[in-house]
DRENPAPA-570143 format. One record per residue (C-alpha): residue in one letter; chain; x, y, z; residue number from 1. Coordinates in steps of 0.1 Angstrom, whole numbers, plus 5000, padded with zeros to 4 digits. Each point is the difference from the previous one (the first is absolute). Layout:
BEGIN
{A,A,{X,Y,Z},NUM}
...
//
This chain:
BEGIN
{X,A,{6623,5027,4218},1}
{X,A,{5011,4986,4966},2}
{X,A,{4983,4968,5009},3}
{X,A,{4966,5017,5000},4}
{X,A,{5003,5011,4964},5}
{X,A,{4985,4976,4975},6}
{X,A,{5025,4981,4979},7}
{X,A,{4994,4999,4963},8}
{X,A,{4987,4967,4988},9}
{X,A,{5019,4983,4972},10}
{X,A,{4970,5004,4976},11}
{X,A,{4999,5038,5004},12}
{X,A,{5036,5004,4986},13}
{X,A,{4990,4983,4967},14}
{X,A,{4988,5022,4972},15}
{X,A,{4963,4999,4995},16}
{X,A,{4988,4977,4973},17}
{X,A,{4979,5017,4974},18}
{X,A,{4964,4989,5004},19}
{X,A,{4985,4980,4972},20}
{X,A,{4978,5020,4976},21}
{X,A,{4965,5005,5013},22}
{X,A,{4970,4993,4978},23}
{X,A,{4975,5027,4990},24}
{X,A,{4982,5018,5028},25}
{X,A,{4964,4992,5008},26}
{X,A,{4990,5034,4986},27}
{X,A,{5018,4993,4967},28}
{X,A,{4984,4965,4998},29}
{X,A,{4965,5015,5005},30}
{X,A,{5008,5026,4973},31}
{X,A,{5013,4975,4975},32}
{X,A,{4970,4977,5005},33}
{X,A,{4976,5030,4997},34}
{X,A,{5018,5012,4968},35}
{X,A,{5000,4965,4985},36}
{X,A,{4963,4994,5006},37}
{X,A,{4991,5036,4991},38}
{X,A,{5018,4999,4966},39}
{X,A,{4985,4965,4993},40}
{X,A,{4965,5014,5008},41}
{X,A,{5006,5031,4979},42}
{X,A,{5011,4979,4971},43}
{X,A,{4970,4977,5003},44}
{X,A,{4975,5029,5003},45}
{X,A,{5015,5019,4970},46}
{X,A,{4998,4969,4978},47}
{X,A,{4964,4994,5009},48}
{X,A,{4992,5037,4993},49}
{X,A,{5019,4999,4967},50}
{X,A,{4981,4969,4989},51}
{X,A,{4966,5016,5010},52}
{X,A,{5007,5034,4984},53}
{X,A,{5023,4992,4971},54}
{X,A,{4993,4965,4986},55}
{X,A,{4985,5000,4965},56}
{X,A,{5003,5038,4998},57}
{X,A,{5025,5023,4983},58}
{X,A,{5030,5012,5019},59}
{X,A,{4996,5031,5023},60}
{X,A,{5026,5027,4994},61}
{X,A,{5013,5016,5031},62}
{X,A,{5030,5019,4986},63}
{X,A,{4996,5003,4962},64}
{X,A,{5026,4981,4982},65}
{X,A,{5017,4988,5032},66}
{X,A,{4978,4982,5024},67}
{X,A,{4967,4981,4996},68}
{X,A,{4980,4973,5018},69}
{X,A,{4996,4970,4977},70}
{X,A,{4986,4967,5012},71}
{X,A,{5020,4969,4989},72}
{X,A,{5003,4964,5010},73}
{X,A,{5036,4989,5002},74}
{X,A,{5003,4963,4994},75}
{X,A,{5037,5002,4995},76}
{X,A,{5030,5008,5022},77}
{X,A,{5014,5035,5003},78}
{X,A,{5008,5017,4967},79}
{X,A,{4984,4970,4982},80}
{X,A,{5031,4980,5008},81}
{X,A,{4986,4966,4993},82}
{X,A,{4987,5011,4966},83}
{X,A,{5034,5015,4991},84}
{X,A,{5018,4968,5010},85}
{X,A,{4975,4979,4980},86}
{X,A,{4988,4982,5031},87}
{X,A,{4963,4990,5000},88}
{X,A,{4981,5020,5025},89}
{X,A,{4985,4978,5027},90}
{X,A,{4981,5014,5030},91}
{X,A,{5013,4971,5021},92}
{X,A,{5036,5007,4989},93}
{X,A,{4997,5037,5007},94}
{X,A,{4984,4994,5034},95}
{X,A,{5027,4976,5009},96}
{X,A,{5028,5024,4990},97}
{X,A,{4984,5029,5017},98}
{X,A,{4994,4980,5032},99}
{X,A,{5036,4988,5000},100}
{X,A,{5013,5035,4995},101}
{X,A,{4978,5012,5030},102}
{X,A,{5013,4972,5022},103}
{X,A,{5036,5009,4990},104}
{X,A,{4994,5036,5009},105}
{X,A,{4986,4991,5034},106}
{X,A,{5029,4976,5007},107}
{X,A,{5025,5028,4990},108}
{X,A,{4982,5024,5023},109}
{X,A,{5001,4975,5029},110}
{X,A,{5037,4993,4994},111}
{X,A,{5008,5038,5002},112}
{X,A,{4975,5008,5027},113}
{X,A,{5024,5007,5029},114}
{X,A,{5025,5020,4980},115}
{X,A,{4977,5019,4976},116}
{X,A,{4994,5037,5005},117}
{X,A,{4965,5014,5004},118}
{X,A,{5001,5012,4964},119}
{X,A,{5008,4964,4989},120}
{X,A,{4971,4986,5020},121}
{X,A,{4977,5026,4983},122}
{X,A,{5015,4990,4966},123}
{X,A,{4993,4963,5007},124}
{X,A,{4965,5008,5012},125}
{X,A,{4992,5018,4967},126}
{X,A,{5014,4972,4979},127}
{X,A,{4981,4973,5020},128}
{X,A,{4967,5020,4998},129}
{X,A,{5003,5005,4963},130}
{X,A,{5011,4964,4993},131}
{X,A,{4972,4987,5022},132}
{X,A,{4974,5023,4982},133}
{X,A,{5010,4986,4966},134}
{X,A,{5002,4964,5012},135}
{X,A,{4965,5002,5015},136}
{X,A,{4988,5015,4967},137}
{X,A,{5015,4971,4980},138}
{X,A,{4986,4974,5025},139}
{X,A,{4965,5015,5000},140}
{X,A,{4996,5011,4964},141}
{X,A,{5027,4983,4980},142}
{X,A,{5014,5034,4989},143}
{X,A,{5011,5033,5016},144}
{X,A,{4978,5032,4996},145}
{X,A,{5021,5029,4987},146}
{X,A,{4986,5035,4995},147}
{X,A,{5026,5027,5003},148}
{X,A,{5015,5010,4967},149}
{X,A,{5029,5024,4994},150}
{X,A,{5007,5008,4964},151}
{X,A,{5026,4976,4985},152}
{X,A,{4999,4977,5031},153}
{X,A,{4981,4968,5006},154}
{X,A,{4967,5002,5020},155}
{X,A,{5006,4994,5037},156}
{X,A,{4983,5001,5034},157}
{X,A,{5005,5010,5036},158}
{X,A,{5017,4967,5009},159}
{X,A,{5026,5007,4972},160}
{X,A,{5006,5035,5014},161}
{X,A,{5006,4985,5035},162}
{X,A,{5024,4974,4987},163}
{X,A,{5021,5026,4981},164}
{X,A,{4999,5025,5029},165}
{X,A,{5011,4972,5024},166}
{X,A,{5029,4990,4977},167}
{X,A,{5012,5036,4998},168}
{X,A,{4998,5003,5037},169}
{X,A,{5020,4968,5005},170}
{X,A,{5027,5012,4976},171}
{X,A,{5002,5033,5019},172}
{X,A,{4999,4983,5034},173}
{X,A,{5027,4975,4991},174}
{X,A,{4991,4973,5024},175}
{X,A,{5026,4977,4987},176}
{X,A,{5028,5024,5009},177}
{X,A,{4990,4997,5037},178}
{X,A,{5002,4962,4997},179}
{X,A,{5035,5000,4985},180}
{X,A,{5014,5023,5028},181}
//
C-alpha cells in the first residue's frame, strides 16, 4: 500500500524561490499611456488657447490679488536660471538641455519599471508629459508659452504643473526604496 503513495520529489522539499518582480499590468500600461498623452494634449491645447485669448492683451484676473491669466513667452529655463547664471540664452542650448532631461527621465523610468509602484508610474507619466510639452514648445516656437500666474510666483503652464505633481508623487511613492530592498 505504501508503494502506491507518491513519493515527494527532491524539488518539492526545497523552499520556493521568490518570483522576480513583474512589470506593470496591461491595465496600468494603458492608463499610463493615456495619462501621458492626455496631459500632453491638455498642455498643448491650453497653450494654444492662451496665445489666442491672452497675447497682446492685459492679464485676466481670476482671483483678485492671487491668480491671473497672463500670456508670456519664456525663452529662458525655469525660474530664469540661465539669466541668473549669466549664461547667454540660446534656443538651441535650451532645447538640447530640455531634450537631454527628457531622455534621462525616460531612462530612469525604464530602469525602475519592474519595481515601481503604480503611483510611481503615474508620477513618471506626469513628468514625461510635462517635459514633452515644454520640449515640443521649444522645438516648434523657440520658447515656452506660460500663462498661469500666482502672485509672487513666476508665470507657468499646465506642463509645469504636471512636472511638479509628478515629482511630488515620486517622492511620496518612494520608488527607490523598493529598488534598495
